[in-house]
N, C-alpha and C positions, 0 to 999 in steps of 0.2 A: 504493499499499500504506500501511498505517497504523501500522507498527512505530514505537514511540517517540512517537506522536502524543498530545497532551493529550486527556484524556477529556472533551471539551467538550459531550458529549451525555449525560453521566452522569445516570442516573435518569429521563430523558425516555422517555415511551412513544410510539413511532412506529408507525403502521399503514402497512404496505406493501400497498396494494390492487392485486391482480394481481401479487403478489410472488413467484410460483413459477417465473418464466421465467429466462432467462439473465442479464438485467440485474438482476432481483430478487435472485438468489442472491449475485451479487457485491456488490450494494448492501447486502445483509444483513450480509455479512462486514465491510464498511467501518463501518457504523453500530454494530454490536456492539463492534468494536474501540475505538469512540469512547464507549462506555459506555451506549449506548441500550438500552432494552428494546424488543423488537419484537413486534408482532402481525401475523402474515402472514395476510392476508385474501384468499381465493382461491376460485374455483368448485370447483376440485379440490384440497382441502386436503392430500390425501395426497401430492401432489407437493412439498409444503413440508417433509416430514419430514427431508430431507437437510440442511435449514438448521438444525434444532434442535441438532445436535452442535457447531455453530459457536459457540454461546453457552454461558454458565454455566447452572447449574440455575435454572430459573425465569425466564431472560432471554428466552426465545422462546416465544410462544403462537401456535397455529394455529387459525383459525376459518374456517368455510365462509361465503362471500359470493357472491351473484350480483348484479352491478351493475344488472340490470334489475328486481330486487326490492328496493324501498326498505327494507322491514322488516329485511332481512339487513344492510344497511349501518347502519341505526340502532343495531343491537346491536353491530356490530363497531367502530363509531367512538365509542361511549360511553366517556368517561374517557380519551380519547387526547389527547396534547399536539400531535402533528403527524401529517400525512398525506402520503404520497407516492403519487400515482395512476399506476400503471404499466400500466393496462389498455389493451390494443390488439389489433387483429386485422386480417387481410387478407381475410377472407371472412365471410359471414353478414350479420346486421343491424348494419352498422358504425355507424349513427347511435345505436342503442340502447347500443352498447358504448363507442365513443370519441367520439361526437358529443354529443347531448343527454344520454347516459349519464354522460359526464364531468362535465357541469354538475350532474347529480343527486348525484354523489359529493361535489362541492364544496359544494352547498347543504346537504346533510345534515351534512357536517363542520362547517360554520359554525354550524348550528343546535345541534350537540352541544358547542359551546364550544371547538372545535379552534383553536389559536392560529396555526398556520402550515400552509401547504398548498403542496406542490410538485407541478406537473402535468407529466408527461413526454409531450411531443409528438414532432415529428420535423422535421428540416430538410426543406423542400419542402411543408410544410402550406400549402394554398392554397384559399381558399373558392371560387375560380373554376375549379378544376381539374376536367376531365371524369372524372378517376380518383376513384372513391369513397373510397379510402384517404386521399389527400391532402386532399380536400374535407372529409371528416368530422374529420380531425385539426385542421384550421383551425376548423371549427365548434365542436369541443370546447374549443379554447383560448378562444374568445369566450364560450362558456357557463360555463366555469370562472371567468373574470375577472368575469363579470356576477354570479355567485353568491357569489364570494369575492374581492373586489377586491384584497386583499392577497396573493393567490396569486402564486407564481413559476412561470413557464412556461419549461421547458427543452426545446430542440429539438436533440437529439443527431443527429449523423451516424450512418452505419452503424457499429455497435459490433463490435470484434473482441476475442477473448480465446482462451485455450488450449482452452476447451470450447465454442466458439461453433459456429454453423451457417453461418458465412460463410467464413472461411479454411479450415475443415475441409471444407466442400462443394467449394470449388475445388480443394483439395489432392487430394481423392479422384479428381477428374476427370483429374489429370495422369498417372494410370496408363494412360489411354487412348492409343492410338497417334495419334489425331487429336483436337484439342481446339478445338471451335468456340467463338468468343467473341462474345456478343451485345453490341451497342452498344459497340464497342471504343474509340471516342473519347469516350465519356461520362466525366465527371470525378467522382471520389469523394474524400472526405476522411476516411478511416477513423479512428475514435477508440478508444483502449484503454478497455475497459469499466471498468477500475479507476480510470482518470482521470475518467470520467464519474461513477462512484460517489463519488469524492472531492469533485467539484463539488457533488453533492447534499448531502453531509455538511456542506460549508462553508455552504451556504444554510441548512440546518436549525440550524446552530450560531449563526447570526446573521441570522435571517429578516428583521428590520426593515431591514437594509441593502439588501435586494434586493426588497422587497415590491412587487408590482404590475408587475414588469418581465419581459421576455421575453429569453432568451439563446439564441444559436445555438452549439452545442458541436461544433466541428470538430477534427479531429486535427492532428498536426504537419505533415503534408504532403499535397499533392494529387496523385493518380495517375489516369491513365486506366484504364479497365477492362482494356485490353490490357496496360498496364504492370504492373498488379496480377497478372494471370495469368502474365506472364513472370517476375516476382519469385517467385511461389509455386512455379512449375516449377523454378526454380534452387534454391530452398530444399529441395525434395523430391529433388533430384538426377535429376529426370526430364527427358526431352527429347521431348515429344509435338510433333507438327506443329500449331502454333497457327494457326488459320485465322479471321481476323476476318470476321464475317458482314456482308453488306450489309444495309441497313435493310429492303429488300424481302424478302430471304430470311428474315431474322429474324422479320419480321411473319407470314410464311406459317407458319413453324414454331410461333410462339406461338399461332396460331389453331387448331392441331391439338389433339386431346385427348391426354392422357398424355405431354405434353412437359415439360421441366424448367422452363419459364417461361411464365406466362400473358401475355395481351395487356396487362393492367393493370400487371403487374410489369415488362414490357418498356418500357411508357410511362414508368414511374417511373425505371427504369434510364437510359433515354435522357435524361431530364431532368437527371440528375446528382444529386449529393448533397454540395454544397459550401456552407459557411457564406458568407453575404453580408457585405458591409461596412456594412450598414444597421443591424445590431443588435449589442449587446455580445456578447463571446464567452467562451470558457472561461477565458481568462487574467484576465478581470475578476472571475472567481469564485475567484481564487487558485490556479489549476492550470496548470502548464506541461505540455501534452500531450507524450507520448513517441511517437517515430516507430515505424512498423511494423517497420522494419529491426532494431530492438533485439530483436525476438522471433521473427522467422520461422524462422531456422535452428534454434533450440532447440525451438520448438513443433512444427515439421513434420517432425522427424527420423523419426517413426514412419511417415511416408508414403514414405520412401526404399525402394528396391527390396528391401533386406534389413533394413529397420527399424533399430532402435537398435544392432543387432549387425553391421551391414554394415561391411566393411573400408573404411578411408579411405586414399586415396592418400598416400604419403609423399613430400614434395618434397625 
C-alpha cells in the first residue's frame, strides 16, 4: 500500500497497456497514489472505467488500443513518459499478443520518445517450452529488449489479492464435498498483487537503476498446491475431502472438454511457479513481500458456511 509514501511519480504520464485486468487495477491505484497521471490503453476501454474514480479529476485517461494494430499504439503512446506493458493471454494468437506483439509495443514506445519501459512477463517464461504461453512470454522478453534495450522485465509469480481469480477460485471449490487437487506436489510462490505493484512503482521512480535487467518476483513463501488448498479450506472453515490426483488421472481429465483445467494449464501447473536463484528478485527492487497467511482468514470469510455473519466458537 502507498499510504504516506512520497509522491515520486508526481506529474509523470504513465501508459498502462492492457491495464484493465486484475494486476492493472491494483497497479493503477499504486501509481496514482505516487502522483502519476495514467493513460489506460486497452482493447476494451469500458473495463477501465472503474479505475477512473481512483484518481483526481483529470488524472486518469482511458483510450482504446489493439496491440495488433500499430496505429492505435502510436496514438496511445504519444506524449507518454513511461509505459508498463501488461498485455497477456492464455489463448488465441499468443505471438501477436505477448510475443512479437510485445516487441511492437516497445518499438513504438521508443520511437515516440518514451523514457522508461516496464514489461510484465511471468516466472516460467521459456523459449524452449512446448507450451505456447511460456514460449511466447520468453519470446516477448527478447523482442522487448531488442526494441528497447533499457526496458526492465519483471517476471511475477502467480498474483493473489482480495479480488483475484486465484484464491477466490480455490475458495469456491471448498464448498464441494470432494475437492480434487491437480499437480498436488507442484510448488508455487504466490505474490501479493500490491507488493508487485509497489515493485513496478519503484522501477518507474528510478528507471536508470534497473535498466536492461530482468527480475523474478516471488512471494514470501513457497507452498505446494496441496498445501495451498489445505490452507484455503481452513480459512473458509470448510472440510471437504481433499483428493490429490495422480498425474495420469489429471492428464485424462485435462484432455476432456469443459473441464476446469486445460492440458497446457496442467503442464504449467506441474512445472511450478517459483523464483530461481539465477536472477535478482523483488527485494532488490526495495519490496519485502508479505506472506499469504496475513490475508487468508480476513479475505475468505465470505466463503464460510454462513458467511460474515456465521457464529464463531467461543473458547
